[in-house]
C-alpha positions as CSV (number, residue, x, y, z in Angstrom):
1,X,37.7,2.3,6.9
2,X,34.3,0.9,7.8
3,X,34.3,-2.9,7.6
4,X,31.6,-5.4,7.5
5,X,32.6,-6.6,10.9
6,X,32.1,-3.1,12.3
7,X,28.7,-2.9,10.7
8,X,27.8,-6.3,12.0
9,X,28.9,-5.4,15.5
10,X,26.8,-2.2,15.4
11,X,23.8,-4.2,14.1
12,X,24.1,-6.7,17.0
13,X,24.4,-3.8,19.5
14,X,21.2,-2.2,18.1
15,X,19.5,-5.6,18.2
16,X,20.4,-6.1,21.8
17,X,19.2,-2.6,22.7
18,X,15.9,-3.2,20.9
19,X,15.4,-6.6,22.6
20,X,16.1,-5.0,26.0
21,X,13.6,-2.2,25.5
22,X,11.0,-4.6,24.2
23,X,11.5,-6.9,27.3
24,X,9.8,-4.4,29.7
25,X,6.8,-3.6,27.5
26,X,3.4,-5.3,27.9
27,X,2.7,-8.3,25.8
28,X,-0.1,-6.3,24.0
29,X,2.5,-3.9,22.6
30,X,4.6,-6.8,21.4
31,X,1.5,-8.3,19.6
32,X,0.7,-5.0,17.9
33,X,4.3,-4.8,16.7
34,X,4.2,-8.3,15.3
35,X,1.1,-7.6,13.2
36,X,2.8,-4.6,11.6
37,X,5.6,-6.8,10.2
38,X,4.9,-7.5,6.6
39,X,4.7,-11.2,5.8
40,X,4.4,-13.2,2.7
41,X,1.0,-14.8,2.3
42,X,0.9,-18.5,3.0
43,X,0.6,-20.7,0.0
44,X,-1.9,-23.6,0.3
């Protein structure tokens, strides 16, 4: 049986891996990635 706890642990693992690989990339690459993230338009 695949539990939510197992799924959550796997998600954390992948997140850690992503953070680790992102850590040794130049800041420019990180900026490029942030601009690709869809964001809701700010309401004024």
